[in-house]
PDBQT receptor file of N, H, CA, C and O in Angstrom, charges set to zero:
ATOM      1  N   MET A   1      70.178  78.953 109.954  1.00  0.00    +0.000 N 
ATOM      2  CA  MET A   1      71.046  80.086 110.180  1.00  0.00    +0.000 C 
ATOM      3  C   MET A   1      71.637  80.604 108.867  1.00  0.00    +0.000 C 
ATOM      4  O   MET A   1      71.767  81.814 108.678  1.00  0.00    +0.000 OA
ATOM      5  N   ALA A   2      71.996  79.689 107.961  1.00  0.00    +0.000 N 
ATOM      6  H   ALA A   2      71.890  78.707 108.114  1.00  0.00    +0.000 HD
ATOM      7  CA  ALA A   2      72.556  80.119 106.688  1.00  0.00    +0.000 C 
ATOM      8  C   ALA A   2      71.508  80.839 105.843  1.00  0.00    +0.000 C 
ATOM      9  O   ALA A   2      71.857  81.691 105.026  1.00  0.00    +0.000 OA
ATOM     10  N   GLY A   3      70.242  80.511 106.026  1.00  0.00    +0.000 N 
ATOM     11  H   GLY A   3      69.959  79.819 106.690  1.00  0.00    +0.000 HD
ATOM     12  CA  GLY A   3      69.188  81.162 105.266  1.00  0.00    +0.000 C 
ATOM     13  C   GLY A   3      69.005  82.622 105.634  1.00  0.00    +0.000 C 
ATOM     14  O   GLY A   3      68.560  83.416 104.805  1.00  0.00    +0.000 OA
ATOM     15  N   ASN A   4      69.341  82.989 106.860  1.00  0.00    +0.000 N 
ATOM     16  H   ASN A   4      69.703  82.345 107.533  1.00  0.00    +0.000 HD
ATOM     17  CA  ASN A   4      69.187  84.376 107.300  1.00  0.00    +0.000 C 
ATOM     18  C   ASN A   4      70.192  85.311 106.632  1.00  0.00    +0.000 C 
ATOM     19  O   ASN A   4      69.898  86.494 106.458  1.00  0.00    +0.000 OA
ATOM     20  N   LYS A   5      71.359  84.816 106.257  1.00  0.00    +0.000 N 
ATOM     21  H   LYS A   5      71.597  83.856 106.399  1.00  0.00    +0.000 HD
ATOM     22  CA  LYS A   5      72.411  85.654 105.694  1.00  0.00    +0.000 C 
ATOM     23  C   LYS A   5      72.479  85.559 104.173  1.00  0.00    +0.000 C 
ATOM     24  O   LYS A   5      73.467  85.982 103.573  1.00  0.00    +0.000 OA
ATOM     25  N   LYS A   6      71.466  85.023 103.560  1.00  0.00    +0.000 N 
ATOM     26  H   LYS A   6      70.663  84.680 104.047  1.00  0.00    +0.000 HD
ATOM     27  CA  LYS A   6      71.492  84.784 102.126  1.00  0.00    +0.000 C 
ATOM     28  C   LYS A   6      71.638  86.071 101.316  1.00  0.00    +0.000 C 
ATOM     29  O   LYS A   6      72.416  86.086 100.362  1.00  0.00    +0.000 OA
ATOM     30  N   GLY A   7      70.944  87.126 101.640  1.00  0.00    +0.000 N 
ATOM     31  H   GLY A   7      70.311  87.114 102.414  1.00  0.00    +0.000 HD
ATOM     32  CA  GLY A   7      70.980  88.355 100.862  1.00  0.00    +0.000 C 
ATOM     33  C   GLY A   7      71.950  89.389 101.393  1.00  0.00    +0.000 C 
ATOM     34  O   GLY A   7      71.999  90.500 100.865  1.00  0.00    +0.000 OA
ATOM     35  N   GLU A   8      72.713  89.073 102.401  1.00  0.00    +0.000 N 
ATOM     36  H   GLU A   8      72.673  88.171 102.830  1.00  0.00    +0.000 HD
ATOM     37  CA  GLU A   8      73.584  90.053 103.048  1.00  0.00    +0.000 C 
ATOM     38  C   GLU A   8      74.786  90.432 102.182  1.00  0.00    +0.000 C 
ATOM     39  O   GLU A   8      75.235  91.577 102.238  1.00  0.00    +0.000 OA
ATOM     40  N   GLY A   9      75.309  89.522 101.398  1.00  0.00    +0.000 N 
ATOM     41  H   GLY A   9      74.945  88.592 101.353  1.00  0.00    +0.000 HD
ATOM     42  CA  GLY A   9      76.505  89.780 100.607  1.00  0.00    +0.000 C 
ATOM     43  C   GLY A   9      76.324  90.878  99.579  1.00  0.00    +0.000 C 
ATOM     44  O   GLY A   9      77.230  91.684  99.371  1.00  0.00    +0.000 OA
ATOM     45  N   PHE A  10      75.186  90.924  98.941  1.00  0.00    +0.000 N 
ATOM     46  H   PHE A  10      74.449  90.269  99.109  1.00  0.00    +0.000 HD
ATOM     47  CA  PHE A  10      74.963  91.927  97.905  1.00  0.00    +0.000 C 
ATOM     48  C   PHE A  10      74.972  93.337  98.483  1.00  0.00    +0.000 C 
ATOM     49  O   PHE A  10      75.557  94.245  97.891  1.00  0.00    +0.000 OA
ATOM     50  N   HIS A  11      74.339  93.526  99.616  1.00  0.00    +0.000 N 
ATOM     51  H   HIS A  11      73.865  92.789 100.097  1.00  0.00    +0.000 HD
ATOM     52  CA  HIS A  11      74.298  94.854 100.233  1.00  0.00    +0.000 C 
ATOM     53  C   HIS A  11      75.687  95.286 100.681  1.00  0.00    +0.000 C 
ATOM     54  O   HIS A  11      76.052  96.452 100.530  1.00  0.00    +0.000 OA
ATOM     55  N   SER A  12      76.453  94.372 101.221  1.00  0.00    +0.000 N 
ATOM     56  H   SER A  12      76.157  93.424 101.343  1.00  0.00    +0.000 HD
ATOM     57  CA  SER A  12      77.810  94.706 101.656  1.00  0.00    +0.000 C 
ATOM     58  C   SER A  12      78.685  95.048 100.462  1.00  0.00    +0.000 C 
ATOM     59  O   SER A  12      79.449  96.013 100.503  1.00  0.00    +0.000 OA
ATOM     60  N   ALA A  13      78.576  94.263  99.404  1.00  0.00    +0.000 N 
ATOM     61  H   ALA A  13      77.956  93.480  99.371  1.00  0.00    +0.000 HD
ATOM     62  CA  ALA A  13      79.391  94.523  98.218  1.00  0.00    +0.000 C 
ATOM     63  C   ALA A  13      79.006  95.850  97.580  1.00  0.00    +0.000 C 
ATOM     64  O   ALA A  13      79.881  96.573  97.103  1.00  0.00    +0.000 OA
ATOM     65  N   ALA A  14      77.750  96.181  97.557  1.00  0.00    +0.000 N 
ATOM     66  H   ALA A  14      77.039  95.593  97.944  1.00  0.00    +0.000 HD
ATOM     67  CA  ALA A  14      77.314  97.436  96.966  1.00  0.00    +0.000 C 
ATOM     68  C   ALA A  14      77.900  98.625  97.736  1.00  0.00    +0.000 C 
ATOM     69  O   ALA A  14      78.301  99.616  97.126  1.00  0.00    +0.000 OA
ATOM     70  N   GLY A  15      77.949  98.536  99.028  1.00  0.00    +0.000 N 
ATOM     71  H   GLY A  15      77.623  97.731  99.523  1.00  0.00    +0.000 HD
ATOM     72  CA  GLY A  15      78.539  99.600  99.834  1.00  0.00    +0.000 C 
ATOM     73  C   GLY A  15      80.022  99.754  99.576  1.00  0.00    +0.000 C 
ATOM     74  O   GLY A  15      80.529 100.874  99.502  1.00  0.00    +0.000 OA
ATOM     75  N   LEU A  16      80.729  98.630  99.438  1.00  0.00    +0.000 N 
ATOM     76  H   LEU A  16      80.318  97.721  99.498  1.00  0.00    +0.000 HD
ATOM     77  CA  LEU A  16      82.162  98.692  99.166  1.00  0.00    +0.000 C 
ATOM     78  C   LEU A  16      82.440  99.259  97.781  1.00  0.00    +0.000 C 
ATOM     79  O   LEU A  16      83.371 100.044  97.602  1.00  0.00    +0.000 OA
ATOM     80  N   ILE A  17      81.639  98.864  96.811  1.00  0.00    +0.000 N 
ATOM     81  H   ILE A  17      80.882  98.226  96.957  1.00  0.00    +0.000 HD
ATOM     82  CA  ILE A  17      81.832  99.390  95.463  1.00  0.00    +0.000 C 
ATOM     83  C   ILE A  17      81.615 100.895  95.455  1.00  0.00    +0.000 C 
ATOM     84  O   ILE A  17      82.388 101.627  94.835  1.00  0.00    +0.000 OA
ATOM     85  N   ARG A  18      80.592 101.359  96.122  1.00  0.00    +0.000 N 
ATOM     86  H   ARG A  18      79.965 100.765  96.625  1.00  0.00    +0.000 HD
ATOM     87  CA  ARG A  18      80.315 102.796  96.192  1.00  0.00    +0.000 C 
ATOM     88  C   ARG A  18      81.472 103.520  96.894  1.00  0.00    +0.000 C 
ATOM     89  O   ARG A  18      81.871 104.603  96.468  1.00  0.00    +0.000 OA
ATOM     90  N   TYR A  19      82.011 102.927  97.967  1.00  0.00    +0.000 N 
ATOM     91  H   TYR A  19      81.687 102.047  98.314  1.00  0.00    +0.000 HD
ATOM     92  CA  TYR A  19      83.108 103.536  98.722  1.00  0.00    +0.000 C 
ATOM     93  C   TYR A  19      84.361 103.644  97.854  1.00  0.00    +0.000 C 
ATOM     94  O   TYR A  19      84.984 104.703  97.789  1.00  0.00    +0.000 OA
ATOM     95  N   PHE A  20      84.730 102.551  97.189  1.00  0.00    +0.000 N 
ATOM     96  H   PHE A  20      84.224 101.690  97.242  1.00  0.00    +0.000 HD
ATOM     97  CA  PHE A  20      85.952 102.572  96.398  1.00  0.00    +0.000 C 
ATOM     98  C   PHE A  20      85.810 103.427  95.152  1.00  0.00    +0.000 C 
ATOM     99  O   PHE A  20      86.800 104.012  94.711  1.00  0.00    +0.000 OA
ATOM    100  N   ASP A  21      84.631 103.525  94.568  1.00  0.00    +0.000 N 
ATOM    101  H   ASP A  21      83.828 103.050  94.927  1.00  0.00    +0.000 HD
ATOM    102  CA  ASP A  21      84.440 104.418  93.429  1.00  0.00    +0.000 C 
ATOM    103  C   ASP A  21      84.628 105.865  93.856  1.00  0.00    +0.000 C 
ATOM    104  O   ASP A  21      85.200 106.656  93.106  1.00  0.00    +0.000 OA
ATOM    105  N   ASP A  22      84.165 106.224  95.033  1.00  0.00    +0.000 N 
ATOM    106  H   ASP A  22      83.700 105.582  95.642  1.00  0.00    +0.000 HD
ATOM    107  CA  ASP A  22      84.292 107.586  95.523  1.00  0.00    +0.000 C 
ATOM    108  C   ASP A  22      85.743 107.912  95.868  1.00  0.00    +0.000 C 
ATOM    109  O   ASP A  22      86.218 109.006  95.564  1.00  0.00    +0.000 OA
ATOM    110  N   GLU A  23      86.448 106.981  96.494  1.00  0.00    +0.000 N 
ATOM    111  H   GLU A  23      86.062 106.091  96.740  1.00  0.00    +0.000 HD
ATOM    112  CA  GLU A  23      87.818 107.215  96.922  1.00  0.00    +0.000 C 
ATOM    113  C   GLU A  23      88.800 107.185  95.762  1.00  0.00    +0.000 C 
ATOM    114  O   GLU A  23      89.877 107.772  95.863  1.00  0.00    +0.000 OA
ATOM    115  N   ASP A  24      88.468 106.531  94.685  1.00  0.00    +0.000 N 
ATOM    116  H   ASP A  24      87.593 106.054  94.603  1.00  0.00    +0.000 HD
ATOM    117  CA  ASP A  24      89.389 106.378  93.569  1.00  0.00    +0.000 C 
ATOM    118  C   ASP A  24      89.761 107.711  92.948  1.00  0.00    +0.000 C 
ATOM    119  O   ASP A  24      90.895 107.883  92.502  1.00  0.00    +0.000 OA
ATOM    120  N   GLU A  25      88.839 108.653  92.907  1.00  0.00    +0.000 N 
ATOM    121  H   GLU A  25      87.917 108.513  93.269  1.00  0.00    +0.000 HD
ATOM    122  CA  GLU A  25      89.107 109.942  92.282  1.00  0.00    +0.000 C 
ATOM    123  C   GLU A  25      89.997 110.833  93.143  1.00  0.00    +0.000 C 
ATOM    124  O   GLU A  25      90.719 111.670  92.603  1.00  0.00    +0.000 OA
ATOM    125  N   LYS A  26      89.967 110.680  94.448  1.00  0.00    +0.000 N 
ATOM    126  H   LYS A  26      89.380 109.999  94.887  1.00  0.00    +0.000 HD
ATOM    127  CA  LYS A  26      90.720 111.542  95.351  1.00  0.00    +0.000 C 
ATOM    128  C   LYS A  26      92.074 110.958  95.749  1.00  0.00    +0.000 C 
ATOM    129  O   LYS A  26      92.935 111.685  96.245  1.00  0.00    +0.000 OA
ATOM    130  N   SER A  27      92.270 109.677  95.544  1.00  0.00    +0.000 N 
ATOM    131  H   SER A  27      91.571 109.086  95.142  1.00  0.00    +0.000 HD
ATOM    132  CA  SER A  27      93.479 109.025  96.030  1.00  0.00    +0.000 C 
ATOM    133  C   SER A  27      94.680 109.374  95.160  1.00  0.00    +0.000 C 
ATOM    134  O   SER A  27      94.541 109.595  93.957  1.00  0.00    +0.000 OA
ATOM    135  N   PRO A  28      95.862 109.422  95.774  1.00  0.00    +0.000 N 
ATOM    136  CA  PRO A  28      97.062 109.698  94.975  1.00  0.00    +0.000 C 
ATOM    137  C   PRO A  28      97.372 108.510  94.072  1.00  0.00    +0.000 C 
ATOM    138  O   PRO A  28      97.161 107.357  94.449  1.00  0.00    +0.000 OA
ATOM    139  N   LYS A  29      97.865 108.799  92.902  1.00  0.00    +0.000 N 
ATOM    140  H   LYS A  29      98.037 109.735  92.596  1.00  0.00    +0.000 HD
ATOM    141  CA  LYS A  29      98.195 107.752  91.947  1.00  0.00    +0.000 C 
ATOM    142  C   LYS A  29      99.687 107.419  92.062  1.00  0.00    +0.000 C 
ATOM    143  O   LYS A  29     100.537 108.298  91.920  1.00  0.00    +0.000 OA
ATOM    144  N   ILE A  30      99.995 106.152  92.317  1.00  0.00    +0.000 N 
ATOM    145  H   ILE A  30      99.304 105.438  92.431  1.00  0.00    +0.000 HD
ATOM    146  CA  ILE A  30     101.371 105.688  92.401  1.00  0.00    +0.000 C 
ATOM    147  C   ILE A  30     101.593 104.713  91.256  1.00  0.00    +0.000 C 
ATOM    148  O   ILE A  30     100.907 103.694  91.170  1.00  0.00    +0.000 OA
ATOM    149  N   PRO A  31     102.537 105.010  90.381  1.00  0.00    +0.000 N 
ATOM    150  CA  PRO A  31     102.793 104.089  89.273  1.00  0.00    +0.000 C 
ATOM    151  C   PRO A  31     103.315 102.735  89.781  1.00  0.00    +0.000 C 
ATOM    152  O   PRO A  31     104.010 102.682  90.796  1.00  0.00    +0.000 OA
ATOM    153  N   PRO A  32     102.988 101.666  89.093  1.00  0.00    +0.000 N 
ATOM    154  CA  PRO A  32     103.440 100.342  89.542  1.00  0.00    +0.000 C 
ATOM    155  C   PRO A  32     104.958 100.202  89.619  1.00  0.00    +0.000 C 
ATOM    156  O   PRO A  32     105.462  99.465  90.467  1.00  0.00    +0.000 OA
ATOM    157  N   TRP A  33     105.691 100.889  88.757  1.00  0.00    +0.000 N 
ATOM    158  H   TRP A  33     105.282 101.488  88.069  1.00  0.00    +0.000 HD
ATOM    159  CA  TRP A  33     107.145 100.755  88.791  1.00  0.00    +0.000 C 
ATOM    160  C   TRP A  33     107.736 101.341  90.068  1.00  0.00    +0.000 C 
ATOM    161  O   TRP A  33     108.803 100.910  90.505  1.00  0.00    +0.000 OA
ATOM    162  N   VAL A  34     107.064 102.309  90.668  1.00  0.00    +0.000 N 
ATOM    163  H   VAL A  34     106.197 102.658  90.313  1.00  0.00    +0.000 HD
ATOM    164  CA  VAL A  34     107.540 102.882  91.934  1.00  0.00    +0.000 C 
ATOM    165  C   VAL A  34     107.429 101.844  93.043  1.00  0.00    +0.000 C 
ATOM    166  O   VAL A  34     108.332 101.719  93.870  1.00  0.00    +0.000 OA
ATOM    167  N   VAL A  35     106.337 101.107  93.063  1.00  0.00    +0.000 N 
ATOM    168  H   VAL A  35     105.604 101.209  92.391  1.00  0.00    +0.000 HD
ATOM    169  CA  VAL A  35     106.146 100.066  94.073  1.00  0.00    +0.000 C 
ATOM    170  C   VAL A  35     107.188  98.967  93.896  1.00  0.00    +0.000 C 
ATOM    171  O   VAL A  35     107.771  98.503  94.876  1.00  0.00    +0.000 OA
ATOM    172  N   VAL A  36     107.423  98.554  92.664  1.00  0.00    +0.000 N 
ATOM    173  H   VAL A  36     106.949  98.931  91.869  1.00  0.00    +0.000 HD
ATOM    174  CA  VAL A  36     108.432  97.518  92.395  1.00  0.00    +0.000 C 
ATOM    175  C   VAL A  36     109.818  98.011  92.794  1.00  0.00    +0.000 C 
ATOM    176  O   VAL A  36     110.587  97.266  93.402  1.00  0.00    +0.000 OA
ATOM    177  N   ALA A  37     110.142  99.245  92.463  1.00  0.00    +0.000 N 
ATOM    178  H   ALA A  37     109.517  99.850  91.969  1.00  0.00    +0.000 HD
ATOM    179  CA  ALA A  37     111.448  99.801  92.812  1.00  0.00    +0.000 C 
ATOM    180  C   ALA A  37     111.635  99.882  94.326  1.00  0.00    +0.000 C 
ATOM    181  O   ALA A  37     112.718  99.592  94.834  1.00  0.00    +0.000 OA
ATOM    182  N   LEU A  38     110.589 100.273  95.043  1.00  0.00    +0.000 N 
ATOM    183  H   LEU A  38     109.709 100.509  94.629  1.00  0.00    +0.000 HD
ATOM    184  CA  LEU A  38     110.684 100.326  96.505  1.00  0.00    +0.000 C 
ATOM    185  C   LEU A  38     110.878  98.939  97.114  1.00  0.00    +0.000 C 
ATOM    186  O   LEU A  38     111.624  98.784  98.080  1.00  0.00    +0.000 OA
ATOM    187  N   CYS A  39     110.215  97.941  96.559  1.00  0.00    +0.000 N 
ATOM    188  H   CYS A  39     109.608  98.066  95.774  1.00  0.00    +0.000 HD
ATOM    189  CA  CYS A  39     110.386  96.567  97.055  1.00  0.00    +0.000 C 
ATOM    190  C   CYS A  39     111.802  96.071  96.811  1.00  0.00    +0.000 C 
ATOM    191  O   CYS A  39     112.418  95.478  97.697  1.00  0.00    +0.000 OA
ATOM    192  N   ILE A  40     112.317  96.311  95.617  1.00  0.00    +0.000 N 
ATOM    193  H   ILE A  40     111.817  96.793  94.897  1.00  0.00    +0.000 HD
ATOM    194  CA  ILE A  40     113.681  95.885  95.307  1.00  0.00    +0.000 C 
ATOM    195  C   ILE A  40     114.688  96.640  96.168  1.00  0.00    +0.000 C 
ATOM    196  O   ILE A  40     115.631  96.046  96.691  1.00  0.00    +0.000 OA
ATOM    197  N   GLY A  41     114.489  97.941  96.315  1.00  0.00    +0.000 N 
ATOM    198  H   GLY A  41     113.723  98.423  95.891  1.00  0.00    +0.000 HD
ATOM    199  CA  GLY A  41     115.383  98.733  97.161  1.00  0.00    +0.000 C 
ATOM    200  C   GLY A  41     115.361  98.289  98.611  1.00  0.00    +0.000 C 
ATOM    201  O   GLY A  41     116.403  98.245  99.264  1.00  0.00    +0.000 OA
ATOM    202  N   SER A  42     114.185  97.963  99.119  1.00  0.00    +0.000 N 
ATOM    203  H   SER A  42     113.338  97.999  98.589  1.00  0.00    +0.000 HD
ATOM    204  CA  SER A  42     114.079  97.472 100.501  1.00  0.00    +0.000 C 
ATOM    205  C   SER A  42     114.783  96.132 100.656  1.00  0.00    +0.000 C 
ATOM    206  O   SER A  42     115.467  95.898 101.652  1.00  0.00    +0.000 OA
ATOM    207  N   ALA A  43     114.617  95.251  99.671  1.00  0.00    +0.000 N 
ATOM    208  H   ALA A  43     114.061  95.441  98.861  1.00  0.00    +0.000 HD
ATOM    209  CA  ALA A  43     115.274  93.937  99.737  1.00  0.00    +0.000 C 
ATOM    210  C   ALA A  43     116.794  94.090  99.713  1.00  0.00    +0.000 C 
ATOM    211  O   ALA A  43     117.502  93.401 100.448  1.00  0.00    +0.000 OA
ATOM    212  N   ILE A  44     117.292  94.989  98.870  1.00  0.00    +0.000 N 
ATOM    213  H   ILE A  44     116.717  95.549  98.273  1.00  0.00    +0.000 HD
ATOM    214  CA  ILE A  44     118.745  95.221  98.809  1.00  0.00    +0.000 C 
ATOM    215  C   ILE A  44     119.244  95.801 100.125  1.00  0.00    +0.000 C 
ATOM    216  O   ILE A  44     120.279  95.381 100.641  1.00  0.00    +0.000 OA
ATOM    217  N   PHE A  45     118.509  96.763 100.666  1.00  0.00    +0.000 N 
ATOM    218  H   PHE A  45     117.667  97.104 100.246  1.00  0.00    +0.000 HD
ATOM    219  CA  PHE A  45     118.914  97.383 101.937  1.00  0.00    +0.000 C 
ATOM    220  C   PHE A  45     118.961  96.363 103.065  1.00  0.00    +0.000 C 
ATOM    221  O   PHE A  45     119.915  96.346 103.842  1.00  0.00    +0.000 OA
ATOM    222  N   ILE A  46     117.947  95.517 103.166  1.00  0.00    +0.000 N 
ATOM    223  H   ILE A  46     117.172  95.531 102.535  1.00  0.00    +0.000 HD
ATOM    224  CA  ILE A  46     117.895  94.527 104.240  1.00  0.00    +0.000 C 
ATOM    225  C   ILE A  46     119.002  93.487 104.065  1.00  0.00    +0.000 C 
ATOM    226  O   ILE A  46     119.625  93.068 105.041  1.00  0.00    +0.000 OA
ATOM    227  N   THR A  47     119.245  93.073 102.821  1.00  0.00    +0.000 N 
ATOM    228  H   THR A  47     118.739  93.413 102.028  1.00  0.00    +0.000 HD
ATOM    229  CA  THR A  47     120.310  92.110 102.561  1.00  0.00    +0.000 C 
ATOM    230  C   THR A  47     121.672  92.692 102.912  1.00  0.00    +0.000 C 
ATOM    231  O   THR A  47     122.496  92.016 103.528  1.00  0.00    +0.000 OA
ATOM    232  N   MET A  48     121.914  93.942 102.526  1.00  0.00    +0.000 N 
ATOM    233  H   MET A  48     121.244  94.492 102.027  1.00  0.00    +0.000 HD
ATOM    234  CA  MET A  48     123.191  94.585 102.852  1.00  0.00    +0.000 C 
ATOM    235  C   MET A  48     123.336  94.797 104.351  1.00  0.00    +0.000 C 
ATOM    236  O   MET A  48     124.430  94.621 104.886  1.00  0.00    +0.000 OA
ATOM    237  N   ALA A  49     122.284  95.163 105.033  1.00  0.00    +0.000 N 
ATOM    238  H   ALA A  49     121.395  95.305 104.599  1.00  0.00    +0.000 HD
ATOM    239  CA  ALA A  49     122.345  95.357 106.480  1.00  0.00    +0.000 C 
ATOM    240  C   ALA A  49     122.661  94.039 107.180  1.00  0.00    +0.000 C 
ATOM    241  O   ALA A  49     123.431  94.015 108.140  1.00  0.00    +0.000 OA
ATOM    242  N   ALA A  50     122.071  92.946 106.705  1.00  0.00    +0.000 N 
ATOM    243  H   ALA A  50     121.446  92.965 105.925  1.00  0.00    +0.000 HD
ATOM    244  CA  ALA A  50     122.358  91.637 107.297  1.00  0.00    +0.000 C 
ATOM    245  C   ALA A  50     123.792  91.212 107.011  1.00  0.00    +0.000 C 
ATOM    246  O   ALA A  50     124.407  90.529 107.830  1.00  0.00    +0.000 OA
ATOM    247  N   TRP A  51     124.325  91.600 105.880  1.00  0.00    +0.000 N 
ATOM    248  H   TRP A  51     123.825  92.155 105.214  1.00  0.00    +0.000 HD
ATOM    249  CA  TRP A  51     125.701  91.239 105.540  1.00  0.00    +0.000 C 
ATOM    250  C   TRP A  51     126.701  92.085 106.328  1.00  0.00    +0.000 C 
ATOM    251  O   TRP A  51     127.740  91.581 106.754  1.00  0.00    +0.000 OA
ATOM    252  N   ILE A  52     126.392  93.371 106.522  1.00  0.00    +0.000 N 
ATOM    253  H   ILE A  52     125.548  93.781 106.176  1.00  0.00    +0.000 HD
ATOM    254  CA  ILE A  52     127.290  94.272 107.250  1.00  0.00    +0.000 C 
ATOM    255  C   ILE A  52     127.265  93.985 108.744  1.00  0.00    +0.000 C 
ATOM    256  O   ILE A  52     128.314  93.946 109.386  1.00  0.00    +0.000 OA
ATOM    257  N   TRP A  53     126.068  93.784 109.304  1.00  0.00    +0.000 N 
ATOM    258  H   TRP A  53     125.215  93.816 108.782  1.00  0.00    +0.000 HD
ATOM    259  CA  TRP A  53     125.917  93.546 110.737  1.00  0.00    +0.000 C 
ATOM    260  C   TRP A  53     125.376  92.140 110.995  1.00  0.00    +0.000 C 
ATOM    261  O   TRP A  53     124.193  91.986 111.298  1.00  0.00    +0.000 OA
ATOM    262  N   PRO A  54     126.213  91.121 110.881  1.00  0.00    +0.000 N 
ATOM    263  CA  PRO A  54     125.700  89.761 111.118  1.00  0.00    +0.000 C 
ATOM    264  C   PRO A  54     125.327  89.563 112.580  1.00  0.00    +0.000 C 
ATOM    265  O   PRO A  54     125.863  90.221 113.472  1.00  0.00    +0.000 OA
ATOM    266  N   THR A  55     124.405  88.649 112.804  1.00  0.00    +0.000 N 
ATOM    267  H   THR A  55     123.970  88.114 112.080  1.00  0.00    +0.000 HD
ATOM    268  CA  THR A  55     123.963  88.401 114.186  1.00  0.00    +0.000 C 
ATOM    269  C   THR A  55     124.814  87.384 114.868  1.00  0.00    +0.000 C 
ATOM    270  O   THR A  55     124.577  87.062 116.032  1.00  0.00    +0.000 OA
TER     271      THR A  55
């Protein structure tokens, strides 16, 4: 059974590489600092909400 799937990985990877290369040019660019800032802001918001409204 393992012998039947021996060459399957290369074809799948080639399709994914082609897909991501095509999508990379059209996708919006988000700087890494924006993602970090959103994570920190979300953590602060959740912490403050838990402190203001304890369960």
